[in-house]
N, C-alpha and C positions, 0 to 999 in steps of 0.2 A: 830229701826223702820224705815221703808222706807217712805220717803216723797219726793214729787216732786213739787217744786214751779213752778206754771204755769205763774203767773204774780202777780201784786200788790194786786189782789183781790182773786185769786184762788190758793188753794194748794190741792194736792192729797196726801192722807194719808192712809197707809196700815191699814186695819181694824184689830183691836185687841179686845180681850174679853171685855174690858171696854167700847167699843163702842156699845155693844149689845142693851142696852136700848134706846139709842139715835137713832140707826138705826131702831129699831122696831117702835119707835114713828114716824119716817119719813114715814115708810111703812104704818102704821096705818092711819096717817093723809092724805095719798095719795092713799089709797087702791083702790078706784074706778078709779082714774086717771091711776094708774099703771096696774090694772087688765085687762084693755083693751088689753094690748100688752105683759104683763109679765106672763107666765104660772105658775110661782112659788108663786105668791102673796097669793093665797088662802091657801097655806101650812104654811105660816108664821102667826100663830095665837097668838103667845105669844113671849115675849122676850127670852124665853128658846129655841124656835125654831131657832131664829137668833143666840143666843149664841152657839148652837150646830153646826152651819155651819162655824162659824169663825175659829175654829181649822183646819177644812178641808182647808179653804183658806190659813191659815198660813202655813200649810204643803205643799200646792202647791207652795207657794212662796219660802219656804226653799229648796224644791226640784228643784227650777228653772223651774217650770212647769206652771207658771201663777201668776197673782196677782189680788187682788180685793181691790180697794181703795175707800175711801170716798172722795167725792168732797166737799171741804169746800170753801164756798163763803163768804168772809168777816167774816171768823171764824165760820160760821154756816154750819152744814152738810145739803146739799141740794140734794145730789144724790150719784150715785155710777158709777164707771167705772171699767171694768174688761178686763184683757188680758187673753184669754182662749185658751186651747188646743194647747199649744206650741208644734209644731212638729219640733224638732231640726234637724232631718235628712233632711227635706225639707225646713227648715228655714222659717217657716210660723206660723201664729197664727191668732186668731180672736179677735175682740173687741166688747164688749157690754156695754150699758150704760142706765141709766135712771135718771130722774130729777124730783124734786118736782114741782107741778103745779105752785106754787107761784114764783119759780125761773126761769121760762121760759121767754124767750125774752131778755136775757142779754148776749147771746153768750157763756154761761158757758160750754155747752157740746162741742161746736166747739173748743173753746180754750183748753179745757181739752184733747180732742182727739188729737189735734195738738201736744200738749206736750207729750202725750203718744206715738204718732208716732215717734217723735224725739228720745225718749227713745228707742223704738223698733229698729229703723234703725241705730242709732248712738251708742247706748250703747250695746244693745243685738245683733246687727248685723244681725237681721232678714231680709229676702228678700221680704216677702209677708205678707200683713195684709188684712184680710177679715172683712167685716161688712155685716151682714144679717139683713134685715128689712122686716116687713110685707108690702106687696104690697100697702095696704091702709094706712099705717102709715106714712103719709106725713111729720110730724115733724121729725121723726127719719131718714127718707130717705134724708131729707135736709142736714144732717150732712155730709155724704160721698159725696153728690153731691157738696156741698159748698167747700169741700176740694179736689175736682177734682179726686175722685176715679173713676175707670172705672166700669160701670155697665156691668156685665158679663152675666146676664140672670136671669131667674125665676126658683126657685125650687118649683115645683108644690106640693101642700100639704106638704110643708116643715116643718110645725110645728102644733102640736095639741094644741089648745088654747080655753079654755072655752067651751069644748064640741064639737068642730068642728076643722077640718083642714083648714089651710089657706096657701096661697102661700107666698113665701119669694123672695125678690130681693137680689141677691148677688153682692156685690161691692168688688173691690180689689184695693190695692195700692201696687206698687212694689218700692223697695228701690231706684232703678235707676230713677223712675218717681217722687219721693217725692221732693217737693220744700218747705223747712221749712219757706220760706219767705211769703207763702200764707197768 
């Protein structure tokens, strides 16, 4: 099982089937909070839906095409972090994340993304990482901005969410620009 120790409080752990109920409970407890920015939330209506997607994630990891990890804060699952759409030819991928409402304000996502960036640049030897955030999703946008990503522009109507399209901001970090001491 893949795990990545972020610091004394946070560990990233690859999702496995036995995490399905805990992950579903996290989603259920934060449904309204997550629904505002996560288009997949309404499709996760039972632990079985979560359980059915975990093998897809495990297959992506086995094929070296991405990873989906739980964020454990002081031993409790509080969110998720994903490395998506690895393009090995162009040496790039994207990162996505979410966090429970009660875990906000502790720097958990910032520290977790920083650890994942170190993994991407130093272990996987990727060159470019992107993060896309809703233009109005101020909390999500704060992560790449805090980590000194470059804002490249706006993807107009970049995502269909809750019955309408909304714009996304695209941020990037290149391996040559990454400073792990941030």
